[in-house]
N, CA, C and O of each residue as an XYZ file, in Angstrom:
720
protein
N     147.699     67.195     75.214
C     147.485     67.533     76.486
C     147.519     66.152     77.435
O     147.713     66.575     78.575
N     147.427     64.824     77.477
C     146.779     63.674     77.451
C     148.924     64.260     78.934
O     148.841     64.546     80.128
N     150.360     64.195     78.068
C     151.022     63.690     78.390
C     151.524     64.538     79.270
O     152.616     64.256     79.761
N     150.933     65.609     79.618
C     151.693     67.176     79.818
C     150.478     66.946     81.715
O     150.996     67.375     82.746
N     149.565     66.526     81.767
C     148.173     66.233     82.563
C     149.342     65.305     83.749
O     149.560     65.613     84.921
N     149.893     64.221     83.032
C     150.580     62.737     83.703
C     152.080     63.356     83.444
O     153.058     62.611     83.500
N     152.196     64.594     83.192
C     154.461     64.855     84.280
C     152.896     66.299     85.058
O     152.430     66.169     86.189
N     152.653     66.939     84.512
C     151.569     67.177     87.219
C     151.822     66.689     87.684
O     152.868     66.721     88.333
N     150.291     65.215     87.622
C     150.500     64.489     88.477
C     151.733     63.921     88.322
O     152.528     64.355     89.156
N     152.118     63.245     87.692
C     153.812     62.491     88.445
C     154.829     63.852     89.386
O     155.617     63.570     90.289
N     154.455     65.776     88.725
C     155.130     66.368     89.835
C     154.957     66.532     90.922
O     155.745     66.662     91.858
N     153.547     66.537     90.846
C     152.791     66.532     92.502
C     152.860     65.971     93.582
O     153.166     66.322     94.721
N     152.333     64.448     92.796
C     153.183     63.066     93.574
C     154.170     63.410     94.137
O     154.021     64.200     95.069
N     155.712     62.894     93.742
C     156.754     63.686     93.873
C     157.223     65.267     95.235
O     158.195     65.296     95.990
N     156.279     66.185     95.102
C     155.815     66.555     95.523
C     155.880     66.824     97.191
O     156.435     67.694     97.863
N     154.940     65.510     97.576
C     154.674     64.843     98.711
C     155.334     63.949     99.027
O     155.240     63.341    100.093
N     156.442     63.642     97.756
C     157.345     62.574     98.860
C     159.046     63.463     99.314
O     159.404     64.248     98.436
N     159.761     63.387    100.238
C     160.324     64.641     99.907
C     161.495     63.268     99.506
O     161.308     62.102     99.855
N     162.462     63.669     98.860
C     163.542     62.569     98.531
C     165.474     63.444     99.718
O     165.666     64.465    100.378
N     166.378     62.178     99.299
C     167.162     62.891     99.593
C     168.229     63.086     98.931
O     168.513     62.546     97.862
N     169.148     64.199     99.782
C     170.795     65.162     98.468
C     170.912     64.206     98.825
O     170.469     63.484     99.718
N     172.115     64.165     97.439
C     173.136     63.632     97.140
C     174.197     64.006     98.405
O     174.597     63.198     99.242
N     174.392     64.797     98.362
C     175.463     65.150     99.510
C     175.174     65.183    100.824
O     174.109     65.603    101.276
N     176.189     64.703    101.544
C     175.624     64.132    103.324
C     176.016     65.735    104.278
O     176.600     66.798    104.066
N     175.444     65.216    105.131
C     176.713     65.931    106.379
C     177.547     65.316    106.523
O     177.517     64.177    106.989
N     179.488     66.535    105.785
C     180.282     65.961    106.921
C     181.420     66.043    105.068
O     182.625     65.799    105.123
N     180.700     66.423    103.607
C     180.861     66.194    102.736
C     181.326     67.645    102.283
O     180.701     68.662    102.583
N     182.326     67.632    101.635
C     182.434     68.757    101.105
C     182.100     69.115    100.247
O     182.097     68.370     99.267
N     181.509     70.820    100.119
C     180.702     71.450     99.958
C     181.737     72.054     98.324
O     182.439     73.059     98.437
N     181.666     71.277     96.929
C     181.561     71.496     95.617
C     182.217     73.144     95.465
O     181.275     73.838     95.083
N     183.388     73.948     95.612
C     182.660     75.470     94.668
C     182.864     75.674     94.411
O     183.873     75.286     93.823
N     182.112     77.142     94.275
C     181.926     77.676     92.994
C     182.320     79.470     92.850
O     182.879     80.242     93.630
N     181.837     79.618     91.725
C     181.475     81.613     91.161
C     180.866     81.142     90.138
O     180.951     80.167     89.391
N     179.895     82.540     90.345
C     178.531     82.103     89.391
C     178.094     84.223     89.215
O     178.633     85.238     89.655
N     177.512     84.088     88.799
C     176.947     85.311     88.206
C     175.407     85.901     88.641
O     174.306     86.259     88.221
N     175.944     85.775     89.389
C     174.842     86.819     90.731
C     173.998     87.990     90.736
O     174.337     89.063     90.237
N     172.946     87.781     91.281
C     172.153     89.214     91.764
C     171.209     89.226     92.857
O     170.647     88.230     93.313
N     171.055     90.552     93.292
C     170.936     90.678     94.696
C     170.718     92.137     94.317
O     171.646     92.924     94.130
N     169.160     92.505     94.198
C     168.582     93.716     94.660
C     168.184     94.675     93.352
O     167.721     95.816     93.342
N     168.637     93.536     91.947
C     168.995     93.977     91.065
C     170.774     94.054     90.649
O     171.490     93.954     89.653
N     170.823     94.150     91.225
C     172.775     94.501     90.651
C     173.308     93.305     90.441
O     172.677     92.275     90.680
N     174.238     93.308     90.082
C     174.627     91.910     89.900
C     176.127     92.095     89.554
O     176.744     93.048     89.077
N     176.576     90.611     90.041
C     178.195     90.881     90.894
C     178.357     89.518     91.022
O     177.386     88.768     91.122
N     179.395     89.167     91.027
C     180.204     87.505     91.409
C     180.340     87.484     92.000
O     181.133     88.117     92.698
N     179.038     86.038     92.356
C     178.979     85.434     93.258
C     180.485     84.301     93.945
O     180.688     83.382     93.151
N     181.100     84.274     94.732
C     182.198     83.273     95.384
C     181.335     82.177     96.078
O     180.250     82.649     96.418
N     181.433     81.283     96.291
C     181.277     80.380     97.356
C     183.081     80.439     98.737
O     183.021     80.606     99.955
N     183.862     80.317     98.228
C     185.602     80.124     99.121
C     184.643     81.913     99.934
O     183.944     81.994    100.944
N     184.957     82.754     99.180
C     184.846     83.998     99.891
C     182.956     84.572    100.327
O     182.301     85.612    100.399
N     182.881     83.936    100.405
C     181.563     83.376    101.724
C     181.094     83.376    102.555
O     180.295     83.860    103.357
N     182.511     81.897    101.922
C     182.114     81.407    103.494
C     183.258     81.881    104.470
O     183.170     81.528    105.646
N     184.159     82.536    104.131
C     185.520     83.630    105.118
C     184.403     83.943    106.378
O     184.672     83.729    107.560
N     182.877     84.583    105.816
C     182.072     85.480    106.773
C     181.335     84.844    107.463
O     181.039     85.356    108.543
N     180.860     83.743    107.183
C     180.210     82.109    108.171
C     179.249     81.353    107.550
O     179.181     81.469    106.327
N     178.836     80.947    107.850
C     177.500     79.834    106.960
C     177.486     79.976    106.004
O     178.234     80.876    105.621
N     176.523     79.108    104.737
C     176.420     79.143    103.635
C     174.827     79.276    103.327
O     174.054     78.376    102.997
N     174.741     79.723    103.393
C     172.810     78.127    103.156
C     172.472     78.497    101.811
O     172.044     79.626    101.570
N     172.634     77.614    100.897
C     172.867     77.168     99.130
C     171.233     76.141     98.982
O     170.712     75.166     99.522
N     170.901     77.272     97.738
C     169.396     76.344     98.074
C     169.551     76.323     96.094
O     170.228     76.991     95.313
N     168.672     75.342     95.935
C     168.469     75.358     94.624
C     166.754     75.640     94.187
O     165.688     75.294     94.697
N     167.004     76.178     93.385
C     165.187     75.842     93.327
C     164.768     75.584     91.694
O     165.789     75.689     91.015
N     163.545     75.272     90.846
C     163.753     74.926     89.754
C     163.058     75.799     88.449
O     162.699     75.408     87.339
N     163.028     77.283     89.143
C     162.936     78.462     87.595
C     162.008     79.871     88.761
O     161.576     80.110     89.888
N     162.165     80.319     87.597
C     162.279     81.990     88.973
C     160.834     82.585     88.472
O     160.736     82.548     87.245
N     160.022     82.969     88.952
C     158.624     82.661     89.475
C     157.797     82.194     88.274
O     157.231     82.653     87.282
N     158.059     80.904     88.966
C     157.113     79.837     89.956
C     156.056     80.167     90.917
O     155.751     81.175     91.554
N     155.707     79.252     90.830
C     154.676     79.694     91.823
C     155.193     79.144     93.412
O     154.920     79.942     94.309
N     155.777     78.103     93.764
C     156.761     77.607     94.336
C     158.170     77.774     94.552
O     158.817     77.632     95.589
N     158.563     78.123     93.316
C     160.095     79.282     94.111
C     160.126     80.920     94.478
O     160.963     81.698     94.936
N     158.800     80.995     94.036
C     158.009     82.030     94.262
C     158.050     82.636     96.120
O     158.519     83.439     96.926
N     156.924     81.204     95.831
C     157.428     81.239     98.256
C     157.907     80.962     97.888
O     157.507     80.996     96.725
N     159.400     80.261     97.965
C     160.047     80.057     98.798
C     161.277     80.911     99.005
O     162.298     80.821     99.687
N     160.631     82.018     97.905
C     161.812     82.912     97.992
C     161.401     83.690     98.646
O     162.092     84.263     99.488
N     160.109     83.943     98.443
C     159.372     84.192     99.921
C     159.879     84.810    101.895
O     160.135     85.613    102.793
N     159.686     83.600    101.334
C     160.038     82.504    103.152
C     161.388     83.602    103.373
O     161.478     84.629    104.047
N     162.648     82.693    102.241
C     163.534     82.923    102.324
C     163.722     84.483    102.324
O     164.873     84.720    102.689
N     163.281     85.217    102.151
C     163.542     86.632    102.868
C     162.729     86.854    103.585
O     162.809     87.862    104.288
N     161.983     86.260    103.646
C     161.251     86.914    105.720
C     161.980     86.096    105.867
O     161.737     85.362    104.909
N     163.000     85.517    106.584
C     164.108     85.090    107.195
C     164.922     85.477    107.799
O     165.277     85.446    108.978
N     165.672     86.422    105.662
C     166.741     86.772    105.815
C     167.758     87.197    107.435
O     168.894     86.891    107.798
N     166.673     88.003    108.043
C     167.047     89.060    109.708
C     167.855     87.207    110.011
O     169.058     87.018    109.832
N     166.954     86.157    110.437
C     167.368     85.463    111.114
C     168.531     84.941    110.751
O     169.364     85.128    111.637
N     168.903     84.438    109.946
C     169.718     84.192    109.679
C     171.280     84.868    109.344
O     172.399     84.355    109.315
N     170.787     86.278    109.105
C     172.141     86.680    109.919
C     172.525     86.992    111.491
O     173.158     87.455    112.440
N     172.079     86.678    111.190
C     171.938     86.607    113.241
C     173.032     85.544    113.608
O     173.925     85.332    114.428
N     172.504     85.076    112.653
C     173.919     83.418    112.847
C     174.702     83.380    112.147
O     175.458     82.418    112.020
N     174.739     84.270    111.585
C     176.397     84.696    110.400
C     175.748     84.122    109.369
O     175.681     82.947    109.731
N     175.180     84.206    108.219
C     174.696     83.671    107.202
C     174.534     83.475    106.349
O     173.443     82.904    106.352
N     175.102     83.573    104.814
C     174.370     84.327    103.527
C     173.741     83.058    102.888
O     173.526     81.854    103.032
N     173.638     83.809    102.332
C     172.044     83.173    101.323
C     171.822     83.895    100.206
O     171.530     85.055     99.916
N     172.233     82.011     99.209
C     171.594     81.875     98.476
C     171.883     80.876     97.851
O     172.615     79.897     98.001
N     170.507     81.652     96.382
C     169.850     80.185     95.429
C     170.670     80.329     94.487
O     171.476     81.211     94.190
N     170.345     79.263     94.005
C     170.584     79.031     92.842
C     169.735     78.473     91.479
O     169.009     77.557     91.865
N     169.577     78.693     90.078
C     168.286     78.599     89.402
C     168.952     78.430     87.786
O     169.870     79.225     87.586
N     168.628     77.526     86.631
C     169.242     77.977     85.417
C     168.887     79.415     85.589
O     169.771     80.078     86.130
N     168.320     79.747     85.415
C     167.663     80.243     85.208
C     168.660     81.319     84.081
O     169.039     80.551     83.197
N     169.313     83.016     83.724
C     170.121     83.497     83.319
C     169.755     84.987     83.663
O     168.692     85.464     83.265
N     170.790     85.829     84.523
C     171.121     87.061     85.085
C     169.911     87.836     85.344
O     169.379     88.355     86.326
N     169.488     87.626     83.096
C     168.805     89.052     83.097
C     167.025     88.346     84.050
O     166.358     89.165     84.681
N     166.810     87.657     84.012
C     165.834     87.084     85.111
C     165.932     86.866     86.149
O     164.928     86.714     86.845
N     167.198     86.768     86.654
C     167.465     86.764     88.291
C     167.944     88.700     88.294
O     168.557     88.711     89.362
N     167.979     89.446     88.034
C     168.045     90.488     87.738
C     166.637     90.644     88.294
O     166.985     90.285     89.419
N     165.293     90.888     88.447
C     163.740     90.971     88.483
C     163.713     90.354     89.044
O     163.343     90.828     90.118
N     163.996     88.742     89.145
C     163.715     87.751     90.962
C     163.941     88.579     91.765
O     163.142     89.309     92.350
N     165.751     88.486     91.899
C     166.157     89.569     92.840
C     165.064     90.209     93.763
O     164.465     89.770     94.745
N     165.008     91.687     92.940
C     164.122     92.248     93.227
C     162.099     92.745     93.570
O     161.515     93.665     94.143
N     161.605     91.207     92.641
C     160.398     90.990     93.317
C     160.466     90.320     94.204
O     160.313     90.794     95.329
N     160.738     88.888     93.996
C     159.951     88.103     94.981
C     161.492     87.739     95.937
O     161.082     87.158     96.942
N     162.763     87.827     96.003
C     163.826     88.179     97.082
C     163.611     88.660     97.554
O     163.875     88.196     98.663
N     162.948     90.044     97.689
C     163.246     91.852     98.029
C     163.564     92.282     98.387
O     163.251     92.774     99.471
N     165.020     92.541     97.348
C     166.063     92.887     97.661
C     166.897     92.162     98.485
O     168.079     92.504     98.501
N     166.360     90.746     99.540
C     167.355     91.148    100.509
C     167.935     89.716    100.721
O     168.007     89.052    101.756
N     168.386     89.385     99.256
C     169.556     87.422     99.246
C     169.430     87.788     97.474
O     168.743     88.454     96.700
N     170.706     86.766     97.480
C     171.109     87.146     96.066
C     170.459     85.600     96.014
O     170.079     84.835     96.901
N     170.506     85.516     94.708
C     170.071     84.161     93.108
C     171.002     84.159     92.688
O     171.534     85.265     92.788
N     171.862     83.099     91.977
C     172.890     83.119     90.718
C     172.089     82.211     89.547
O     171.044     81.570     89.437
N     172.811     82.436     89.056
C     172.890     81.749     87.406
C     173.449     80.313     87.217
O     174.356     79.929     87.955
N     173.198     79.919     86.743
C     174.137     77.922     86.630
C     173.026     78.071     85.079
O     171.940     77.501     84.980
N     173.724     79.083     83.866
C     172.937     78.223     82.724
C     173.107     77.154     82.410
O     172.212     76.397     82.033
N     174.904     76.731     82.549
C     175.070     76.188     82.598
C     175.046     73.930     83.320
O     175.423     72.840     82.890
N     174.279     74.547     84.671
C     174.282     73.026     85.005
C     175.605     72.550     85.235
O     175.922     71.456     84.768
N     176.598     73.372     86.036
C     177.516     73.123     86.410
C     177.424     72.689     87.885
O     177.511     71.772     88.701
N     177.184     74.002     87.650
C     176.336     74.267     89.994
C     175.544     73.184     90.276
O     175.782     72.404     91.198
N     174.452     73.085     89.398
C     173.848     72.071     90.003
C     173.777     70.792     89.814
O     172.772     70.155     90.130
N     175.004     70.162     89.187
C     175.578     68.835     89.021
C     176.967     67.860     89.771
O     177.453     66.729     89.732
N     177.269     69.960     90.815
C     178.373     68.882     91.408
C     177.755     69.092     92.945
O     178.382     68.783     93.958
N     176.580     69.600     92.943
C     175.534     69.353     94.618
C     174.356     68.264     94.477
O     173.511     67.983     95.328
N     174.540     67.620     92.946
C     173.072     66.618     92.081
C     172.290     67.008     92.574
O     171.548     66.388     93.336
N     172.225     68.142     92.288
C     170.720     69.067     92.354
C     170.102     68.730     91.519
O     169.126     69.475     91.439
N     170.090     68.042     90.841
C     169.341     67.927     88.993
C     168.297     67.550     89.264
O     168.143     66.744     90.181
N     167.041     68.141     88.372
C     165.590     67.712     88.086
C     165.689     66.401     87.898
O     166.701     66.315     87.203
N     165.135     64.912     88.135
C     165.881     64.001     87.177
C     164.298     63.523     86.539
O     164.318     62.584     85.742
N     163.473     63.905     86.744
C     162.401     64.055     85.944
C     162.139     65.416     85.043
O     161.047     65.984     85.023
N     162.806     65.671     84.614
C     163.345     67.899     84.158
C     164.685     67.988     83.861
O     165.231     69.077     84.039
N     165.343     67.026     83.431
C     166.403     67.549     84.062
C     167.155     68.794     83.271
O     168.354     69.074     83.290
N     165.920     69.548     82.470
C     166.455     71.405     82.458
C     166.929     72.012     83.888
O     168.060     72.301     84.279
N     165.554     72.112     84.588
C     166.011     72.550     86.256
C     166.393     71.950     86.915
O     166.665     70.750     86.862
N     166.572     73.290     88.318
C     167.194     72.231     88.909
C     166.005     71.332     90.218
O     164.935     71.902     90.432
N     166.211     70.382     90.764
C     165.470     70.154     91.805
C     165.603     70.605     92.875
O     166.579     71.352     92.936
N     164.933     70.474     93.992
C     164.942     71.659     95.130
C     165.354     71.237     95.776
O     164.964     70.126     96.135
N     166.474     71.886     96.378
C     167.440     70.972     97.578
C     168.118     72.104     97.870
O     168.777     72.952     97.267
N     167.576     71.746     99.560
C     169.111     72.953    100.548
C     169.937     72.524    101.223
O     169.794     71.369    101.624
N     171.060     73.248    101.589
C     172.207     73.175    102.032
C     172.534     73.666    102.738
O     172.759     74.726    102.153
N     172.823     73.831    103.763
C     174.196     74.244    105.120
C     175.535     74.071    105.093
O     176.067     73.012    105.428
N     176.214     75.175    104.663
C     177.911     74.749    104.500
C     178.683     75.515    105.431
O     179.023     76.692    105.316
N     178.888     74.830    106.235
C     179.660     75.730    107.242
C     180.614     76.304    106.942
O     180.830     76.505    105.747
N     181.571     76.793    108.003
C     183.314     78.114    106.998
C     184.551     76.853    107.114
O     185.781     76.899    107.100
N     184.132     76.382    107.164
C     184.793     75.090    107.142
C     184.855     73.991    105.717
O     185.481     72.968    105.439
N     183.644     75.007    104.914
C     183.479     74.481    103.940
C     183.150     73.009    103.014
O     183.354     72.411    101.958
N     182.248     72.974    104.790
C     181.500     70.809    104.971
C     180.226     71.281    104.862
O     179.934     72.444    105.136
N     178.905     69.899    104.217
C     178.101     70.562    104.339
C     177.673     70.038    105.568
O     178.015     68.997    106.128
N     176.849     70.937    105.920
C     176.356     70.337    107.513
C     174.974     70.036    107.214
O     174.564     69.223    108.042
N     174.230     70.303    106.508
C     172.297     70.109    105.949
C     172.477     69.796    104.564
O     173.204     70.075    103.610
N     171.690     69.232    104.814
C     170.939     68.800    103.136
C     169.745     67.597    102.906
O     169.658     66.369    102.907
N     168.957     68.701    102.726
C     167.169     68.432    102.591
C     166.690     68.592    101.322
O     166.857     69.747    100.929
N     166.054     67.727    100.376
C     165.455     67.646     99.084
C     163.811     67.139     99.392
O     163.401     66.123     99.953
N     162.942     68.493     98.672
C     161.839     68.098     98.850
C     161.647     69.130     97.900
O     162.396     70.106     97.869
N     160.205     68.909     96.723
C     160.007     69.943     95.593
C     159.131     70.470     96.677
O     158.646     71.496     96.200
N     158.634     70.292     97.993
C     157.270     70.867     98.675
C     158.548     72.028     98.944
O     159.598     71.566     99.389
N     158.446     73.995     98.597
C     159.096     74.502     99.251
C     158.634     75.001    100.710
O     159.395     75.688    101.391
N     157.176     74.575    101.224
C     157.760     75.266    102.550
C     157.951     74.737    103.764
O     157.168     74.660    104.711
N     159.678     74.182    103.595
C     160.482     73.775    104.816
C     161.445     73.727    104.984
O     162.035     73.519    106.044
N     162.010     73.990    103.511
C     163.372     74.695    103.540
C     163.831     75.822    104.478
O     165.039     76.045    104.563
N     163.282     76.277    104.923
C     163.336     77.373    105.451
C     163.478     77.394    106.589
O     164.243     78.195    107.125
N     162.650     76.361    107.362
C     162.194     75.389    108.681
C     163.528     75.293    108.898
O     164.219     76.093    109.529
N     164.063     73.755    108.071
C     165.143     73.114    108.154
C     166.418     73.648    108.241
O     167.311     73.357    109.037
N     166.412     74.843    106.918
C     167.939     75.061    107.017
C     167.887     75.929    108.796
O     168.634     75.597    109.716
N     166.822     77.046    108.888
C     166.995     77.900    110.004
C     167.763     76.701    111.086
O     168.851     76.703    111.661
N     166.623     75.708    111.043
C     167.218     74.925    112.755
C     168.064     74.779    112.297
O     168.630     75.711    112.867
N     169.499     74.028    111.091
C     170.169     73.147    111.632
C     171.209     73.578    111.815
O     172.179     73.046    112.356
N     171.005     75.381    111.029
C     172.098     76.870    111.989
C     172.000     76.924    113.411
O     172.996     77.340    114.003
N     171.102     76.622    114.011
C     170.895     77.402    115.386
C     171.624     75.959    115.969
O     172.438     76.158    116.871
N     171.447     74.692    115.604
C     172.132     74.049    116.235
C     173.827     73.820    116.069
O     174.596     73.595    117.003
N     174.245     73.957    114.404
C     175.482     73.802    114.605
C     176.104     75.579    115.288
O     177.078     76.278    115.009
N     175.514     75.657    115.781
C     175.644     77.796    115.890
C     176.120     77.459    117.784
O     177.081     77.899    118.415
N     174.916     76.463    118.266
C     175.058     76.505    119.116
C     176.657     75.567    120.357
O     177.308     75.670    121.396
N     176.348     74.490    118.735
C     177.475     73.730    119.033
C     179.148     74.055    118.901
O     180.095     73.405    119.343
N     179.124     75.384    118.078
C     180.311     75.977    118.418
C     180.156     76.513    119.406
O     181.332     76.835    119.577
N     179.813     76.776    119.981
C     179.955     77.982    121.840
C     180.019     77.089    122.328
O     179.941     77.445    123.504
N     180.158     75.608    122.325
C     179.985     74.353    123.877
C     182.100     74.523    123.373
O     182.941     73.896    124.017
């Protein structure tokens, strides 16, 4: 039990300290395809196809139905209209299996955006989004990717509170530069 308490204390301490994603603005975003669910319906998500429609907000989260991940999913669901107004697609990625994500996409994502399964962690690894202290899980990392496939924003923090605010701000700034 002491080891569990120590791990919880470490995670709690790390939540308070934002870190930085390995991919930086200007880096190419690794392409990927993955099984995903939107509103409980399974489909094949393709980053390349999504980018043909506009920017993509790609966010990694540790595990469906956990407290922070549920809060973050609610925040993204509440902001979907703002993302769409900026022409963006939102996709969440975790190690969860597609059956779990079918439920999560309905209940916590409120059928507003898709979540993709990364059981083998290939997507997480290519985006340097593996949680170092618990490598079975994704770190909480958000990326904004421009239609040209370049990262325009990256943010890492186990605290779910600022991911939506920061990615929307990055999209707004990018969008205003596109109009100039």
